[in-house]
C-alpha positions in Angstrom: -32.4 -7.0 -0.5 -32.6 -10.8 -1.0 -29.5 -12.4 -2.5 -31.7 -14.5 -4.7 -32.7 -11.4 -6.6 -29.2 -9.9 -6.9 -28.9 -10.7 -10.7 -32.2 -9.1 -11.4 -31.2 -6.0 -9.4 -27.8 -5.9 -11.2 -29.5 -5.9 -14.6 -32.0 -3.3 -13.4 -29.2 -1.0 -11.9 -26.5 -1.9 -14.4 -24.9 1.6 -14.4 -24.6 1.5 -10.6 -23.0 -1.9 -10.6 -20.5 -0.8 -13.3 -19.5 2.2 -11.0 -18.9 -0.1 -8.1 -16.9 -2.5 -10.2 -14.9 0.4 -11.7 -13.9 1.6 -8.2 -12.9 -1.9 -7.2 -10.9 -2.5 -10.3 -9.0 0.8 -9.9 -8.1 -0.1 -6.3 -7.0 -3.6 -7.3 -4.8 -2.2 -10.0 -2.9 0.0 -7.5 -3.0 -1.9 -4.3 0.1 -3.9 -3.3 0.5 -7.6 -3.9 -2.5 -8.0 -6.2 -1.5 -5.2 -8.6 1.5 -7.1 -9.9 1.7 -8.3 -13.5 2.0 -11.9 -12.2 -1.8 -11.7 -11.4 -3.7 -12.1 -14.7 -5.8 -9.2 -15.8 -8.8 -11.5 -16.2 -8.4 -12.5 -12.6 -8.3 -8.8 -11.5 -11.4 -8.0 -13.5 -13.2 -11.1 -12.1 -12.2 -10.1 -8.5 -13.5 -6.6 -9.1 -16.8 -8.0 -10.4 -17.1 -10.4 -7.4 -16.4 -7.6 -4.9 -19.0 -5.4 -6.6 -21.4 -8.4 -6.5 -20.8 -8.7 -2.7 -21.1 -5.0 -2.0 -24.1 -4.4 -4.3 -26.9 -5.5 -2.0 -25.9 -3.0 0.7 -25.0 -0.1 -1.6 -28.5 1.4 -1.6 -28.4 1.6 -5.4 -32.1 2.3 -5.6 -31.5 5.8 -4.2 -28.8 6.6 -6.8 -29.7 9.1 -9.5 -27.9 8.0 -12.6 -28.4 8.9 -16.3 -27.5 5.7 -17.8 -24.5 5.7 -20.1 -24.5 9.4 -20.9 -21.7 12.0 -20.7 -22.4 12.5 -17.0 -22.0 8.8 -16.5 -18.6 8.8 -18.1 -17.4 11.5 -15.6 -18.9 9.4 -12.8 -16.9 6.4 -14.0 -13.7 8.5 -14.1 -14.5 9.7 -10.6 -15.0 6.2 -9.2 -11.7 5.1 -10.8 -10.0 8.1 -9.1 -11.4 7.1 -5.7 -10.2 3.6 -6.1 -6.7 4.7 -7.2 -6.4 7.0 -4.2 -7.2 4.2 -1.8 -4.9 1.7 -3.4 -2.1 4.3 -3.9 -2.2 5.2 -0.2 -1.8 1.6 0.8 1.1 1.3 -1.7 2.8 4.3 0.0 2.9 2.4 3.3 4.6 -0.6 1.7 7.0 1.7 -0.1 8.5 2.6 3.2 9.7 -1.0 3.7 11.5 -1.0 0.4 13.0 2.4 0.9 14.3 1.3 4.3 16.2 -1.5 2.6 17.6 0.9 0.1 19.0 3.1 2.9 21.4 0.5 4.3 21.9 -1.8 1.3 24.8 0.4 0.1 26.4 0.5 3.6 26.3 -3.3 4.0 27.8 -3.9 0.6 24.7 -4.8 -1.4 24.5 -1.6 -3.3 25.0 -3.3 -6.7 22.7 -6.2 -5.9 19.5 -4.8 -7.4 17.2 -7.3 -9.0 13.7 -7.0 -10.4 11.1 -7.1 -7.6 7.9 -8.7 -8.9 5.8 -7.2 -6.0 7.0 -3.6 -6.5 7.5 -3.9 -10.3 10.8 -2.0 -10.1 14.5 -2.8 -9.5 15.1 -3.1 -5.8 18.0 -4.2 -3.6 17.7 -7.6 -2.1 17.2 -6.3 1.4 14.4 -4.0 0.2 12.7 -7.0 -1.4 13.2 -9.0 1.8 11.6 -6.3 4.0 8.8 -5.9 1.5 8.1 -9.6 1.5 8.0 -9.6 5.3 5.6 -6.7 5.3 3.3 -8.6 2.8 3.3 -11.6 5.1 2.4 -9.3 8.1 -0.3 -7.7 6.0 -1.8 -11.1 5.2 -1.5 -12.4 8.8 -3.3 -9.4 10.2 -6.2 -9.7 7.8 -5.2 -6.6 5.7 -7.2 -7.6 2.7 -10.3 -8.1 4.8 -9.9 -4.6 6.2 -9.2 -3.2 2.8 -12.1 -4.8 0.9 -14.8 -5.4 3.6 -13.9 -2.4 5.6 -12.4 0.3 3.5 -14.0 -0.4 0.2 -17.4 -1.2 1.5 -17.5 1.9 3.7 -16.2 4.0 0.8 -19.2 2.9 -1.3 -21.6 4.0 1.4 -19.9 7.4 2.3 -17.8 8.8 -0.6 -18.6 9.8 -4.1 -16.8 12.0 -6.6 -18.7 15.1 -5.4 -17.6 14.7 -1.8 -14.1 13.9 -3.0 -13.9 17.2 -4.9 -15.4 19.1 -2.0 -12.9 17.5 0.4 -9.9 17.7 -1.9 -7.9 19.6 0.7 -8.3 16.7 3.2 -7.3 14.2 0.4 -4.2 16.2 -0.5 -3.3 16.5 3.2 -3.6 12.8 3.6 -1.5 12.0 0.5 1.2 14.5 1.4 1.4 13.3 5.0 1.7 9.8 3.6 4.7 10.8 1.5 6.4 12.5 4.4 5.6 9.5 6.7 7.1 7.2 4.0 10.6 8.6 4.6 10.1 9.0 8.3 9.1 5.3 8.7 11.9 4.2 6.4 14.4 6.1 8.6 12.8 4.6 11.7 13.2 1.1 10.4 16.7 1.4 9.0 18.3 3.7 11.6 19.4 1.0 14.0 21.1 -1.0 11.3 22.3 2.1 9.4 23.9 3.6 12.5 25.5 0.3 13.5 27.0 -0.1 10.0 28.3 3.5 10.2 30.1 2.7 13.5 31.4 -0.5 11.9 32.8 1.3 8.9 34.3 4.0 11.3 35.9 1.3 13.4 37.5 -0.5 10.5 38.8 2.8 9.1 40.4 3.7 12.5 42.0 0.2 12.8 43.3 0.6 9.2 44.9 4.0 10.1 46.3 2.8 13.4 47.8 -0.4 11.9 48.5 0.1 8.2 50.1 -3.3 7.9 46.7 -4.9 8.6 44.6 -4.8 5.4 41.4 -4.5 7.3 39.6 -2.8 4.5 39.7 -5.9 2.4 37.6 -7.6 5.1 35.3 -4.6 5.5 32.5 -6.0 3.2 32.3 -9.4 4.9 32.2 -7.7 8.3 29.5 -5.2 7.2 27.4 -8.0 5.6 27.7 -10.3 8.7 26.9 -7.5 11.1 23.9 -6.3 9.0 22.4 -9.8 8.8 22.8 -10.4 12.6 21.1 -7.1 13.3 18.3 -7.8 10.8 17.5 -11.2 12.4 17.9 -9.8 15.9 15.5 -6.9 15.3 13.0 -8.8 13.1 10.4 -9.2 15.9 10.6 -5.5 16.6 10.3 -4.8 12.8 7.2 -6.9 12.6 5.6 -4.8 15.4 6.5 -1.6 13.6 5.1 -3.0 10.3 1.8 -3.8 12.1 1.6 -0.3 13.6 2.3 1.3 10.3 -0.3 -0.7 8.4 -2.9 0.0 11.1 -2.0 3.7 11.0 -2.7 3.7 7.3 -6.1 2.1 7.7 -6.9 4.7 10.4 -5.9 7.5 8.1 -8.3 6.2 5.4 -11.1 5.8 8.0 -10.4 9.4 9.1 -10.7 10.6 5.5 -14.0 8.8 5.2 -15.3 10.7 8.3 -14.0 14.0 7.1 -15.3 14.1 3.5 -17.9 11.4 3.6 -21.6 12.0 3.3 -24.2 10.2 5.5 -25.0 6.6 4.6 -27.7 6.5 1.9 -26.8 9.9 0.4 -23.6 8.7 -1.4 -25.1 9.3 -4.8 
C-alpha cells in the first residue's frame, strides 16, 4: 500500500481504522508514563490516531470483514479496547514492582510517613518508591521501551490478535496476568531484600546496644542511622538495580510476545 493513498484508504476502511485507534488509545490510557493526567487527553487521542495511521498500511485491512457501525461493530470496539487495556496493564504491573519495593523498606528506614502524590503512578507513594519508579522510567526510555511497545508489541498485536482469539485463549491471558501479579511481589522482594535485610540488622544492633548500655540513648539516633545506611546502600546498589530493572522489563516484553504466539492467529487472518 502506497503512503500517498493512506487517507483514501482510511476513508474507505473507516471502521477498521477506528478499531486500530481504539486499541492504541486503550493501551495509552493504561501504559505507564503516558497514562498520567499530566499528559493532555487531546495529546493521547492524537497519539493514538498517529499510531493507527502508521500501522494502518500494514494491517491488511482489505481482508477484514466488518459490518460498519452496527451492533457487532460495537462489540468489536469493546474487544479492541480490552486488548489494549491488557497490554498496557501488564506493562504497568512491571513498574508497580519498583514502587512496591520502595514501600517495603521505606518504613524501616524512617520514611513511612513521607508519602506524597506520585504523578506517574497517580497514587500516594513513599519518596523512595517514587525514586525507584523514576529510575525505572529512565531505564525504560533508555532501552527503547516505547519503540518495543508501539512498533513491536502493538504492531504485532494488530497482525495476530483479535477479540475472538483473545476469548479462545483466555486461559493463557489469565495465566499471564496472574503470573504478572505474583512476579510483582517476587521482584519487589528481590529489589528490596538487600536493603531491607541490612536495615533489619541495623535496627537489631541498635536495640542490642541500647539494652547493653541503657545510659546511651541510642534509639534517639536510630532514625538518622537507618536513613544514612539506607541511602548508602541505595546508591551502592543502584547499578545492580538498573540491571535488574532491564531484565524485568525485557521479561515483560517476552511474556507479551509469548502470549501473541500462543493465542495469535496467522498474519492476514486477524479479522
